mmCIF file of the protein (N, C-alpha, C, O) and its ligand, coordinates in Angstrom:
data_MODEL
# 
_entry.id   MODEL 
# 
loop_
_entity.id 
_entity.type 
_entity.pdbx_number_of_molecules 
1 polymer     1 
2 non-polymer 1 
# 
_entity_poly.entity_id                      1 
_entity_poly.type                           'polypeptide(L)' 
_entity_poly.nstd_linkage                   no 
_entity_poly.nstd_monomer                   no 
_entity_poly.pdbx_seq_one_letter_code       MSSEMKQATCSCGFSVVSDDETEIVEIIQNHADGKHGKAMTVKDVRGMLKEA 
_entity_poly.pdbx_seq_one_letter_code_can   MSSEMKQATCSCGFSVVSDDETEIVEIIQNHADGKHGKAMTVKDVRGMLKEA 
_entity_poly.pdbx_strand_id                 A 
# 
loop_
_entity_poly_seq.entity_id 
_entity_poly_seq.num 
_entity_poly_seq.mon_id 
_entity_poly_seq.hetero 
1 1  MET n 
1 2  SER n 
1 3  SER n 
1 4  GLU n 
1 5  MET n 
1 6  LYS n 
1 7  GLN n 
1 8  ALA n 
1 9  THR n 
1 10 CYS n 
1 11 SER n 
1 12 CYS n 
1 13 GLY n 
1 14 PHE n 
1 15 SER n 
1 16 VAL n 
1 17 VAL n 
1 18 SER n 
1 19 ASP n 
1 20 ASP n 
1 21 GLU n 
1 22 THR n 
1 23 GLU n 
1 24 ILE n 
1 25 VAL n 
1 26 GLU n 
1 27 ILE n 
1 28 ILE n 
1 29 GLN n 
1 30 ASN n 
1 31 HIS n 
1 32 ALA n 
1 33 ASP n 
1 34 GLY n 
1 35 LYS n 
1 36 HIS n 
1 37 GLY n 
1 38 LYS n 
1 39 ALA n 
1 40 MET n 
1 41 THR n 
1 42 VAL n 
1 43 LYS n 
1 44 ASP n 
1 45 VAL n 
1 46 ARG n 
1 47 GLY n 
1 48 MET n 
1 49 LEU n 
1 50 LYS n 
1 51 GLU n 
1 52 ALA n 
# 
loop_
_struct_asym.id 
_struct_asym.entity_id 
A 1 
B 2 
# 
loop_
_chem_comp.id 
_chem_comp.type 
_chem_comp.mon_nstd_flag 
ALA 'L-peptide linking' y 
ARG 'L-peptide linking' y 
ASN 'L-peptide linking' y 
ASP 'L-peptide linking' y 
CYS 'L-peptide linking' y 
GLN 'L-peptide linking' y 
GLU 'L-peptide linking' y 
GLY 'peptide linking'   y 
HIS 'L-peptide linking' y 
ILE 'L-peptide linking' y 
LEU 'L-peptide linking' y 
LYS 'L-peptide linking' y 
MET 'L-peptide linking' y 
PHE 'L-peptide linking' y 
SER 'L-peptide linking' y 
THR 'L-peptide linking' y 
VAL 'L-peptide linking' y 
ZN  non-polymer         . 
# 
_pdbx_entity_nonpoly.entity_id   2 
_pdbx_entity_nonpoly.name        ? 
_pdbx_entity_nonpoly.comp_id     ZN 
# 
_pdbx_nonpoly_scheme.asym_id         B 
_pdbx_nonpoly_scheme.entity_id       2 
_pdbx_nonpoly_scheme.mon_id          ZN 
_pdbx_nonpoly_scheme.ndb_seq_num     1 
_pdbx_nonpoly_scheme.pdb_seq_num     101 
_pdbx_nonpoly_scheme.auth_seq_num    101 
_pdbx_nonpoly_scheme.pdb_mon_id      ZN 
_pdbx_nonpoly_scheme.auth_mon_id     ZN 
_pdbx_nonpoly_scheme.pdb_strand_id   A 
_pdbx_nonpoly_scheme.pdb_ins_code    . 
# 
loop_
_atom_site.group_PDB 
_atom_site.id 
_atom_site.type_symbol 
_atom_site.label_atom_id 
_atom_site.label_alt_id 
_atom_site.label_comp_id 
_atom_site.label_asym_id 
_atom_site.label_entity_id 
_atom_site.label_seq_id 
_atom_site.pdbx_PDB_ins_code 
_atom_site.Cartn_x 
_atom_site.Cartn_y 
_atom_site.Cartn_z 
_atom_site.occupancy 
_atom_site.B_iso_or_equiv 
_atom_site.pdbx_formal_charge 
_atom_site.auth_seq_id 
_atom_site.auth_comp_id 
_atom_site.auth_asym_id 
_atom_site.auth_atom_id 
_atom_site.pdbx_PDB_model_num 
ATOM   1   N  N  . MET A 1 1  ? 0.834   -1.206 0.000   1.00 0.00 ? 1   MET A N  1 
ATOM   2   C  CA . MET A 1 1  ? 0.000   0.000  0.000   1.00 0.00 ? 1   MET A CA 1 
ATOM   3   C  C  . MET A 1 1  ? 0.861   1.246  0.000   1.00 0.00 ? 1   MET A C  1 
ATOM   4   O  O  . MET A 1 1  ? 1.838   1.362  0.740   1.00 0.00 ? 1   MET A O  1 
ATOM   5   N  N  . SER A 1 2  ? 0.473   2.152  -0.838  1.00 0.00 ? 2   SER A N  1 
ATOM   6   C  CA . SER A 1 2  ? 1.196   3.412  -0.926  1.00 0.00 ? 2   SER A CA 1 
ATOM   7   C  C  . SER A 1 2  ? 0.355   4.499  -0.273  1.00 0.00 ? 2   SER A C  1 
ATOM   8   O  O  . SER A 1 2  ? -0.867  4.515  -0.420  1.00 0.00 ? 2   SER A O  1 
ATOM   9   N  N  . SER A 1 3  ? 0.992   5.392  0.436   1.00 0.00 ? 3   SER A N  1 
ATOM   10  C  CA . SER A 1 3  ? 0.246   6.504  1.020   1.00 0.00 ? 3   SER A CA 1 
ATOM   11  C  C  . SER A 1 3  ? 0.892   7.816  0.607   1.00 0.00 ? 3   SER A C  1 
ATOM   12  O  O  . SER A 1 3  ? 1.111   8.711  1.423   1.00 0.00 ? 3   SER A O  1 
ATOM   13  N  N  . GLU A 1 4  ? 1.192   7.904  -0.681  1.00 0.00 ? 4   GLU A N  1 
ATOM   14  C  CA . GLU A 1 4  ? 1.786   9.134  -1.200  1.00 0.00 ? 4   GLU A CA 1 
ATOM   15  C  C  . GLU A 1 4  ? 0.789   10.277 -1.081  1.00 0.00 ? 4   GLU A C  1 
ATOM   16  O  O  . GLU A 1 4  ? -0.381  10.136 -1.436  1.00 0.00 ? 4   GLU A O  1 
ATOM   17  N  N  . MET A 1 5  ? 1.257   11.387 -0.588  1.00 0.00 ? 5   MET A N  1 
ATOM   18  C  CA . MET A 1 5  ? 0.400   12.552 -0.501  1.00 0.00 ? 5   MET A CA 1 
ATOM   19  C  C  . MET A 1 5  ? 0.447   13.290 -1.831  1.00 0.00 ? 5   MET A C  1 
ATOM   20  O  O  . MET A 1 5  ? 1.501   13.439 -2.450  1.00 0.00 ? 5   MET A O  1 
ATOM   21  N  N  . LYS A 1 6  ? -0.724  13.744 -2.249  1.00 0.00 ? 6   LYS A N  1 
ATOM   22  C  CA . LYS A 1 6  ? -0.823  14.515 -3.477  1.00 0.00 ? 6   LYS A CA 1 
ATOM   23  C  C  . LYS A 1 6  ? -1.334  15.904 -3.138  1.00 0.00 ? 6   LYS A C  1 
ATOM   24  O  O  . LYS A 1 6  ? -2.028  16.110 -2.142  1.00 0.00 ? 6   LYS A O  1 
ATOM   25  N  N  . GLN A 1 7  ? -0.974  16.848 -3.991  1.00 0.00 ? 7   GLN A N  1 
ATOM   26  C  CA . GLN A 1 7  ? -1.402  18.220 -3.766  1.00 0.00 ? 7   GLN A CA 1 
ATOM   27  C  C  . GLN A 1 7  ? -1.908  18.830 -5.062  1.00 0.00 ? 7   GLN A C  1 
ATOM   28  O  O  . GLN A 1 7  ? -1.350  18.593 -6.134  1.00 0.00 ? 7   GLN A O  1 
ATOM   29  N  N  . ALA A 1 8  ? -2.961  19.611 -4.957  1.00 0.00 ? 8   ALA A N  1 
ATOM   30  C  CA . ALA A 1 8  ? -3.454  20.384 -6.099  1.00 0.00 ? 8   ALA A CA 1 
ATOM   31  C  C  . ALA A 1 8  ? -3.586  21.824 -5.635  1.00 0.00 ? 8   ALA A C  1 
ATOM   32  O  O  . ALA A 1 8  ? -4.154  22.088 -4.575  1.00 0.00 ? 8   ALA A O  1 
ATOM   33  N  N  . THR A 1 9  ? -3.067  22.756 -6.422  1.00 0.00 ? 9   THR A N  1 
ATOM   34  C  CA . THR A 1 9  ? -3.130  24.167 -6.062  1.00 0.00 ? 9   THR A CA 1 
ATOM   35  C  C  . THR A 1 9  ? -3.865  24.944 -7.147  1.00 0.00 ? 9   THR A C  1 
ATOM   36  O  O  . THR A 1 9  ? -3.519  24.874 -8.327  1.00 0.00 ? 9   THR A O  1 
ATOM   37  N  N  . CYS A 1 10 ? -4.874  25.676 -6.730  1.00 0.00 ? 10  CYS A N  1 
ATOM   38  C  CA . CYS A 1 10 ? -5.639  26.518 -7.647  1.00 0.00 ? 10  CYS A CA 1 
ATOM   39  C  C  . CYS A 1 10 ? -4.812  27.742 -8.022  1.00 0.00 ? 10  CYS A C  1 
ATOM   40  O  O  . CYS A 1 10 ? -3.885  28.115 -7.304  1.00 0.00 ? 10  CYS A O  1 
ATOM   41  N  N  . SER A 1 11 ? -5.150  28.363 -9.148  1.00 0.00 ? 11  SER A N  1 
ATOM   42  C  CA . SER A 1 11 ? -4.428  29.563 -9.577  1.00 0.00 ? 11  SER A CA 1 
ATOM   43  C  C  . SER A 1 11 ? -4.556  30.706 -8.578  1.00 0.00 ? 11  SER A C  1 
ATOM   44  O  O  . SER A 1 11 ? -3.737  31.625 -8.593  1.00 0.00 ? 11  SER A O  1 
ATOM   45  N  N  . CYS A 1 12 ? -5.574  30.669 -7.703  1.00 0.00 ? 12  CYS A N  1 
ATOM   46  C  CA . CYS A 1 12 ? -5.752  31.721 -6.702  1.00 0.00 ? 12  CYS A CA 1 
ATOM   47  C  C  . CYS A 1 12 ? -4.937  31.457 -5.443  1.00 0.00 ? 12  CYS A C  1 
ATOM   48  O  O  . CYS A 1 12 ? -4.878  32.303 -4.551  1.00 0.00 ? 12  CYS A O  1 
ATOM   49  N  N  . GLY A 1 13 ? -4.301  30.272 -5.364  1.00 0.00 ? 13  GLY A N  1 
ATOM   50  C  CA . GLY A 1 13 ? -3.494  29.963 -4.192  1.00 0.00 ? 13  GLY A CA 1 
ATOM   51  C  C  . GLY A 1 13 ? -4.121  28.940 -3.267  1.00 0.00 ? 13  GLY A C  1 
ATOM   52  O  O  . GLY A 1 13 ? -3.444  28.391 -2.398  1.00 0.00 ? 13  GLY A O  1 
ATOM   53  N  N  . PHE A 1 14 ? -5.406  28.677 -3.442  1.00 0.00 ? 14  PHE A N  1 
ATOM   54  C  CA . PHE A 1 14 ? -6.086  27.648 -2.640  1.00 0.00 ? 14  PHE A CA 1 
ATOM   55  C  C  . PHE A 1 14 ? -5.459  26.296 -2.944  1.00 0.00 ? 14  PHE A C  1 
ATOM   56  O  O  . PHE A 1 14 ? -5.307  25.931 -4.109  1.00 0.00 ? 14  PHE A O  1 
ATOM   57  N  N  . SER A 1 15 ? -5.093  25.547 -1.900  1.00 0.00 ? 15  SER A N  1 
ATOM   58  C  CA . SER A 1 15 ? -4.519  24.239 -2.181  1.00 0.00 ? 15  SER A CA 1 
ATOM   59  C  C  . SER A 1 15 ? -5.061  23.162 -1.269  1.00 0.00 ? 15  SER A C  1 
ATOM   60  O  O  . SER A 1 15 ? -5.482  23.427 -0.143  1.00 0.00 ? 15  SER A O  1 
ATOM   61  N  N  . VAL A 1 16 ? -5.042  21.951 -1.772  1.00 0.00 ? 16  VAL A N  1 
ATOM   62  C  CA . VAL A 1 16 ? -5.551  20.784 -1.049  1.00 0.00 ? 16  VAL A CA 1 
ATOM   63  C  C  . VAL A 1 16 ? -4.461  19.723 -1.055  1.00 0.00 ? 16  VAL A C  1 
ATOM   64  O  O  . VAL A 1 16 ? -3.857  19.446 -2.092  1.00 0.00 ? 16  VAL A O  1 
ATOM   65  N  N  . VAL A 1 17 ? -4.215  19.132 0.105   1.00 0.00 ? 17  VAL A N  1 
ATOM   66  C  CA . VAL A 1 17 ? -3.267  18.027 0.185   1.00 0.00 ? 17  VAL A CA 1 
ATOM   67  C  C  . VAL A 1 17 ? -3.997  16.826 0.778   1.00 0.00 ? 17  VAL A C  1 
ATOM   68  O  O  . VAL A 1 17 ? -4.656  16.945 1.811   1.00 0.00 ? 17  VAL A O  1 
ATOM   69  N  N  . SER A 1 18 ? -3.881  15.683 0.132   1.00 0.00 ? 18  SER A N  1 
ATOM   70  C  CA . SER A 1 18 ? -4.491  14.449 0.638   1.00 0.00 ? 18  SER A CA 1 
ATOM   71  C  C  . SER A 1 18 ? -3.831  13.259 -0.033  1.00 0.00 ? 18  SER A C  1 
ATOM   72  O  O  . SER A 1 18 ? -3.196  13.393 -1.079  1.00 0.00 ? 18  SER A O  1 
ATOM   73  N  N  . ASP A 1 19 ? -3.989  12.074 0.590   1.00 0.00 ? 19  ASP A N  1 
ATOM   74  C  CA . ASP A 1 19 ? -3.523  10.871 -0.098  1.00 0.00 ? 19  ASP A CA 1 
ATOM   75  C  C  . ASP A 1 19 ? -4.673  10.273 -0.905  1.00 0.00 ? 19  ASP A C  1 
ATOM   76  O  O  . ASP A 1 19 ? -4.522  9.222  -1.527  1.00 0.00 ? 19  ASP A O  1 
ATOM   77  N  N  . ASP A 1 20 ? -5.819  10.946 -0.892  1.00 0.00 ? 20  ASP A N  1 
ATOM   78  C  CA . ASP A 1 20 ? -6.999  10.457 -1.593  1.00 0.00 ? 20  ASP A CA 1 
ATOM   79  C  C  . ASP A 1 20 ? -7.307  11.363 -2.789  1.00 0.00 ? 20  ASP A C  1 
ATOM   80  O  O  . ASP A 1 20 ? -7.849  12.457 -2.630  1.00 0.00 ? 20  ASP A O  1 
ATOM   81  N  N  . GLU A 1 21 ? -6.953  10.891 -3.982  1.00 0.00 ? 21  GLU A N  1 
ATOM   82  C  CA . GLU A 1 21 ? -7.151  11.702 -5.195  1.00 0.00 ? 21  GLU A CA 1 
ATOM   83  C  C  . GLU A 1 21 ? -8.608  12.076 -5.403  1.00 0.00 ? 21  GLU A C  1 
ATOM   84  O  O  . GLU A 1 21 ? -8.923  13.183 -5.839  1.00 0.00 ? 21  GLU A O  1 
ATOM   85  N  N  . THR A 1 22 ? -9.497  11.133 -5.085  1.00 0.00 ? 22  THR A N  1 
ATOM   86  C  CA . THR A 1 22 ? -10.928 11.399 -5.272  1.00 0.00 ? 22  THR A CA 1 
ATOM   87  C  C  . THR A 1 22 ? -11.372 12.575 -4.418  1.00 0.00 ? 22  THR A C  1 
ATOM   88  O  O  . THR A 1 22 ? -12.172 13.407 -4.846  1.00 0.00 ? 22  THR A O  1 
ATOM   89  N  N  . GLU A 1 23 ? -10.837 12.630 -3.196  1.00 0.00 ? 23  GLU A N  1 
ATOM   90  C  CA . GLU A 1 23 ? -11.178 13.712 -2.280  1.00 0.00 ? 23  GLU A CA 1 
ATOM   91  C  C  . GLU A 1 23 ? -10.649 15.048 -2.822  1.00 0.00 ? 23  GLU A C  1 
ATOM   92  O  O  . GLU A 1 23 ? -11.350 16.061 -2.798  1.00 0.00 ? 23  GLU A O  1 
ATOM   93  N  N  . ILE A 1 24 ? -9.425  15.031 -3.300  1.00 0.00 ? 24  ILE A N  1 
ATOM   94  C  CA . ILE A 1 24 ? -8.844  16.251 -3.858  1.00 0.00 ? 24  ILE A CA 1 
ATOM   95  C  C  . ILE A 1 24 ? -9.687  16.746 -5.035  1.00 0.00 ? 24  ILE A C  1 
ATOM   96  O  O  . ILE A 1 24 ? -9.995  17.933 -5.138  1.00 0.00 ? 24  ILE A O  1 
ATOM   97  N  N  . VAL A 1 25 ? -10.053 15.817 -5.917  1.00 0.00 ? 25  VAL A N  1 
ATOM   98  C  CA . VAL A 1 25 ? -10.861 16.191 -7.088  1.00 0.00 ? 25  VAL A CA 1 
ATOM   99  C  C  . VAL A 1 25 ? -12.161 16.851 -6.643  1.00 0.00 ? 25  VAL A C  1 
ATOM   100 O  O  . VAL A 1 25 ? -12.548 17.886 -7.185  1.00 0.00 ? 25  VAL A O  1 
ATOM   101 N  N  . GLU A 1 26 ? -12.839 16.260 -5.659  1.00 0.00 ? 26  GLU A N  1 
ATOM   102 C  CA . GLU A 1 26 ? -14.112 16.813 -5.196  1.00 0.00 ? 26  GLU A CA 1 
ATOM   103 C  C  . GLU A 1 26 ? -13.928 18.199 -4.594  1.00 0.00 ? 26  GLU A C  1 
ATOM   104 O  O  . GLU A 1 26 ? -14.709 19.110 -4.870  1.00 0.00 ? 26  GLU A O  1 
ATOM   105 N  N  . ILE A 1 27 ? -12.900 18.354 -3.776  1.00 0.00 ? 27  ILE A N  1 
ATOM   106 C  CA . ILE A 1 27 ? -12.681 19.645 -3.108  1.00 0.00 ? 27  ILE A CA 1 
ATOM   107 C  C  . ILE A 1 27 ? -12.335 20.729 -4.132  1.00 0.00 ? 27  ILE A C  1 
ATOM   108 O  O  . ILE A 1 27 ? -12.850 21.845 -4.063  1.00 0.00 ? 27  ILE A O  1 
ATOM   109 N  N  . ILE A 1 28 ? -11.462 20.390 -5.079  1.00 0.00 ? 28  ILE A N  1 
ATOM   110 C  CA . ILE A 1 28 ? -11.081 21.377 -6.098  1.00 0.00 ? 28  ILE A CA 1 
ATOM   111 C  C  . ILE A 1 28 ? -12.261 21.716 -7.013  1.00 0.00 ? 28  ILE A C  1 
ATOM   112 O  O  . ILE A 1 28 ? -12.450 22.874 -7.387  1.00 0.00 ? 28  ILE A O  1 
ATOM   113 N  N  . GLN A 1 29 ? -13.048 20.705 -7.368  1.00 0.00 ? 29  GLN A N  1 
ATOM   114 C  CA . GLN A 1 29 ? -14.220 20.978 -8.205  1.00 0.00 ? 29  GLN A CA 1 
ATOM   115 C  C  . GLN A 1 29 ? -15.183 21.912 -7.478  1.00 0.00 ? 29  GLN A C  1 
ATOM   116 O  O  . GLN A 1 29 ? -15.697 22.861 -8.070  1.00 0.00 ? 29  GLN A O  1 
ATOM   117 N  N  . ASN A 1 30 ? -15.428 21.645 -6.193  1.00 0.00 ? 30  ASN A N  1 
ATOM   118 C  CA . ASN A 1 30 ? -16.325 22.496 -5.409  1.00 0.00 ? 30  ASN A CA 1 
ATOM   119 C  C  . ASN A 1 30 ? -15.768 23.905 -5.298  1.00 0.00 ? 30  ASN A C  1 
ATOM   120 O  O  . ASN A 1 30 ? -16.504 24.884 -5.419  1.00 0.00 ? 30  ASN A O  1 
ATOM   121 N  N  . HIS A 1 31 ? -14.454 24.003 -5.065  1.00 0.00 ? 31  HIS A N  1 
ATOM   122 C  CA . HIS A 1 31 ? -13.800 25.299 -4.945  1.00 0.00 ? 31  HIS A CA 1 
ATOM   123 C  C  . HIS A 1 31 ? -13.891 26.091 -6.248  1.00 0.00 ? 31  HIS A C  1 
ATOM   124 O  O  . HIS A 1 31 ? -14.265 27.264 -6.243  1.00 0.00 ? 31  HIS A O  1 
ATOM   125 N  N  . ALA A 1 32 ? -13.549 25.445 -7.358  1.00 0.00 ? 32  ALA A N  1 
ATOM   126 C  CA . ALA A 1 32 ? -13.543 26.123 -8.654  1.00 0.00 ? 32  ALA A CA 1 
ATOM   127 C  C  . ALA A 1 32 ? -14.948 26.613 -9.007  1.00 0.00 ? 32  ALA A C  1 
ATOM   128 O  O  . ALA A 1 32 ? -15.120 27.713 -9.532  1.00 0.00 ? 32  ALA A O  1 
ATOM   129 N  N  . ASP A 1 33 ? -15.941 25.787 -8.712  1.00 0.00 ? 33  ASP A N  1 
ATOM   130 C  CA . ASP A 1 33 ? -17.324 26.140 -9.012  1.00 0.00 ? 33  ASP A CA 1 
ATOM   131 C  C  . ASP A 1 33 ? -17.806 27.262 -8.091  1.00 0.00 ? 33  ASP A C  1 
ATOM   132 O  O  . ASP A 1 33 ? -18.356 28.263 -8.549  1.00 0.00 ? 33  ASP A O  1 
ATOM   133 N  N  . GLY A 1 34 ? -17.589 27.079 -6.786  1.00 0.00 ? 34  GLY A N  1 
ATOM   134 C  CA . GLY A 1 34 ? -18.085 28.042 -5.800  1.00 0.00 ? 34  GLY A CA 1 
ATOM   135 C  C  . GLY A 1 34 ? -17.363 29.380 -5.835  1.00 0.00 ? 34  GLY A C  1 
ATOM   136 O  O  . GLY A 1 34 ? -17.993 30.432 -5.720  1.00 0.00 ? 34  GLY A O  1 
ATOM   137 N  N  . LYS A 1 35 ? -16.037 29.343 -5.994  1.00 0.00 ? 35  LYS A N  1 
ATOM   138 C  CA . LYS A 1 35 ? -15.241 30.575 -5.922  1.00 0.00 ? 35  LYS A CA 1 
ATOM   139 C  C  . LYS A 1 35 ? -15.063 31.250 -7.267  1.00 0.00 ? 35  LYS A C  1 
ATOM   140 O  O  . LYS A 1 35 ? -15.003 32.476 -7.355  1.00 0.00 ? 35  LYS A O  1 
ATOM   141 N  N  . HIS A 1 36 ? -14.979 30.442 -8.318  1.00 0.00 ? 36  HIS A N  1 
ATOM   142 C  CA . HIS A 1 36 ? -14.642 31.003 -9.629  1.00 0.00 ? 36  HIS A CA 1 
ATOM   143 C  C  . HIS A 1 36 ? -15.740 30.789 -10.675 1.00 0.00 ? 36  HIS A C  1 
ATOM   144 O  O  . HIS A 1 36 ? -15.613 31.255 -11.807 1.00 0.00 ? 36  HIS A O  1 
ATOM   145 N  N  . GLY A 1 37 ? -16.822 30.084 -10.304 1.00 0.00 ? 37  GLY A N  1 
ATOM   146 C  CA . GLY A 1 37 ? -17.891 29.792 -11.252 1.00 0.00 ? 37  GLY A CA 1 
ATOM   147 C  C  . GLY A 1 37 ? -17.383 29.003 -12.442 1.00 0.00 ? 37  GLY A C  1 
ATOM   148 O  O  . GLY A 1 37 ? -17.873 29.141 -13.563 1.00 0.00 ? 37  GLY A O  1 
ATOM   149 N  N  . LYS A 1 38 ? -16.377 28.164 -12.167 1.00 0.00 ? 38  LYS A N  1 
ATOM   150 C  CA . LYS A 1 38 ? -15.704 27.426 -13.234 1.00 0.00 ? 38  LYS A CA 1 
ATOM   151 C  C  . LYS A 1 38 ? -15.898 25.918 -13.032 1.00 0.00 ? 38  LYS A C  1 
ATOM   152 O  O  . LYS A 1 38 ? -15.601 25.386 -11.962 1.00 0.00 ? 38  LYS A O  1 
ATOM   153 N  N  . ALA A 1 39 ? -16.392 25.246 -14.057 1.00 0.00 ? 39  ALA A N  1 
ATOM   154 C  CA . ALA A 1 39 ? -16.586 23.791 -13.955 1.00 0.00 ? 39  ALA A CA 1 
ATOM   155 C  C  . ALA A 1 39 ? -15.310 23.080 -14.375 1.00 0.00 ? 39  ALA A C  1 
ATOM   156 O  O  . ALA A 1 39 ? -14.825 23.258 -15.493 1.00 0.00 ? 39  ALA A O  1 
ATOM   157 N  N  . MET A 1 40 ? -14.779 22.281 -13.481 1.00 0.00 ? 40  MET A N  1 
ATOM   158 C  CA . MET A 1 40 ? -13.566 21.523 -13.802 1.00 0.00 ? 40  MET A CA 1 
ATOM   159 C  C  . MET A 1 40 ? -13.882 20.039 -13.884 1.00 0.00 ? 40  MET A C  1 
ATOM   160 O  O  . MET A 1 40 ? -14.621 19.504 -13.058 1.00 0.00 ? 40  MET A O  1 
ATOM   161 N  N  . THR A 1 41 ? -13.326 19.388 -14.872 1.00 0.00 ? 41  THR A N  1 
ATOM   162 C  CA . THR A 1 41 ? -13.529 17.942 -14.999 1.00 0.00 ? 41  THR A CA 1 
ATOM   163 C  C  . THR A 1 41 ? -12.525 17.216 -14.104 1.00 0.00 ? 41  THR A C  1 
ATOM   164 O  O  . THR A 1 41 ? -11.548 17.799 -13.634 1.00 0.00 ? 41  THR A O  1 
ATOM   165 N  N  . VAL A 1 42 ? -12.792 15.932 -13.885 1.00 0.00 ? 42  VAL A N  1 
ATOM   166 C  CA . VAL A 1 42 ? -11.863 15.103 -13.116 1.00 0.00 ? 42  VAL A CA 1 
ATOM   167 C  C  . VAL A 1 42 ? -10.486 15.141 -13.773 1.00 0.00 ? 42  VAL A C  1 
ATOM   168 O  O  . VAL A 1 42 ? -9.459  15.205 -13.097 1.00 0.00 ? 42  VAL A O  1 
ATOM   169 N  N  . LYS A 1 43 ? -10.489 15.100 -15.105 1.00 0.00 ? 43  LYS A N  1 
ATOM   170 C  CA . LYS A 1 43 ? -9.230  15.116 -15.851 1.00 0.00 ? 43  LYS A CA 1 
ATOM   171 C  C  . LYS A 1 43 ? -8.465  16.421 -15.610 1.00 0.00 ? 43  LYS A C  1 
ATOM   172 O  O  . LYS A 1 43 ? -7.245  16.409 -15.445 1.00 0.00 ? 43  LYS A O  1 
ATOM   173 N  N  . ASP A 1 44 ? -9.186  17.539 -15.590 1.00 0.00 ? 44  ASP A N  1 
ATOM   174 C  CA . ASP A 1 44 ? -8.564  18.839 -15.314 1.00 0.00 ? 44  ASP A CA 1 
ATOM   175 C  C  . ASP A 1 44 ? -7.857  18.809 -13.967 1.00 0.00 ? 44  ASP A C  1 
ATOM   176 O  O  . ASP A 1 44 ? -6.705  19.228 -13.846 1.00 0.00 ? 44  ASP A O  1 
ATOM   177 N  N  . VAL A 1 45 ? -8.562  18.308 -12.955 1.00 0.00 ? 45  VAL A N  1 
ATOM   178 C  CA . VAL A 1 45 ? -7.992  18.295 -11.606 1.00 0.00 ? 45  VAL A CA 1 
ATOM   179 C  C  . VAL A 1 45 ? -6.808  17.340 -11.535 1.00 0.00 ? 45  VAL A C  1 
ATOM   180 O  O  . VAL A 1 45 ? -5.780  17.661 -10.941 1.00 0.00 ? 45  VAL A O  1 
ATOM   181 N  N  . ARG A 1 46 ? -6.954  16.172 -12.140 1.00 0.00 ? 46  ARG A N  1 
ATOM   182 C  CA . ARG A 1 46 ? -5.843  15.212 -12.121 1.00 0.00 ? 46  ARG A CA 1 
ATOM   183 C  C  . ARG A 1 46 ? -4.598  15.808 -12.759 1.00 0.00 ? 46  ARG A C  1 
ATOM   184 O  O  . ARG A 1 46 ? -3.476  15.502 -12.355 1.00 0.00 ? 46  ARG A O  1 
ATOM   185 N  N  . GLY A 1 47 ? -4.801  16.649 -13.746 1.00 0.00 ? 47  GLY A N  1 
ATOM   186 C  CA . GLY A 1 47 ? -3.669  17.308 -14.413 1.00 0.00 ? 47  GLY A CA 1 
ATOM   187 C  C  . GLY A 1 47 ? -2.936  18.286 -13.506 1.00 0.00 ? 47  GLY A C  1 
ATOM   188 O  O  . GLY A 1 47 ? -1.790  18.652 -13.770 1.00 0.00 ? 47  GLY A O  1 
ATOM   189 N  N  . MET A 1 48 ? -3.614  18.712 -12.424 1.00 0.00 ? 48  MET A N  1 
ATOM   190 C  CA . MET A 1 48 ? -3.008  19.669 -11.481 1.00 0.00 ? 48  MET A CA 1 
ATOM   191 C  C  . MET A 1 48 ? -2.263  18.978 -10.355 1.00 0.00 ? 48  MET A C  1 
ATOM   192 O  O  . MET A 1 48 ? -1.508  19.622 -9.628  1.00 0.00 ? 48  MET A O  1 
ATOM   193 N  N  . LEU A 1 49 ? -2.466  17.662 -10.200 1.00 0.00 ? 49  LEU A N  1 
ATOM   194 C  CA . LEU A 1 49 ? -1.903  16.953 -9.047  1.00 0.00 ? 49  LEU A CA 1 
ATOM   195 C  C  . LEU A 1 49 ? -0.378  16.868 -9.088  1.00 0.00 ? 49  LEU A C  1 
ATOM   196 O  O  . LEU A 1 49 ? 0.231   16.595 -10.122 1.00 0.00 ? 49  LEU A O  1 
ATOM   197 N  N  . LYS A 1 50 ? 0.199   17.110 -7.936  1.00 0.00 ? 50  LYS A N  1 
ATOM   198 C  CA . LYS A 1 50 ? 1.645   16.982 -7.774  1.00 0.00 ? 50  LYS A CA 1 
ATOM   199 C  C  . LYS A 1 50 ? 1.921   16.190 -6.508  1.00 0.00 ? 50  LYS A C  1 
ATOM   200 O  O  . LYS A 1 50 ? 1.055   16.076 -5.641  1.00 0.00 ? 50  LYS A O  1 
ATOM   201 N  N  . GLU A 1 51 ? 3.110   15.648 -6.403  1.00 0.00 ? 51  GLU A N  1 
ATOM   202 C  CA . GLU A 1 51 ? 3.535   14.999 -5.168  1.00 0.00 ? 51  GLU A CA 1 
ATOM   203 C  C  . GLU A 1 51 ? 3.643   16.090 -4.107  1.00 0.00 ? 51  GLU A C  1 
ATOM   204 O  O  . GLU A 1 51 ? 4.177   17.168 -4.368  1.00 0.00 ? 51  GLU A O  1 
ATOM   205 N  N  . ALA A 1 52 ? 3.134   15.804 -2.914  1.00 0.00 ? 52  ALA A N  1 
ATOM   206 C  CA . ALA A 1 52 ? 3.209   16.803 -1.854  1.00 0.00 ? 52  ALA A CA 1 
ATOM   207 C  C  . ALA A 1 52 ? 4.297   16.431 -0.840  1.00 0.00 ? 52  ALA A C  1 
ATOM   208 O  O  . ALA A 1 52 ? 4.511   17.156 0.131   1.00 0.00 ? 52  ALA A O  1 
HETATM 209 ZN ZN . ZN  B 2 .  ? -9.234  29.227 -6.649  1.00 0.00 2 101 ZN  A ZN 1 
# 
């Protein structure tokens, strides 16, 4: 089992760190929609993921 932490950072500076990619995707999608009125796909968010 791997417990690599992943991080996604929004262009506004908001960032999420978790070992659960699904959780990161949900949080970033909610953030992008709520804060920026921008719909992001799972693929978009996965493209932002980096090792944390
Ligand atoms: Zn943002």
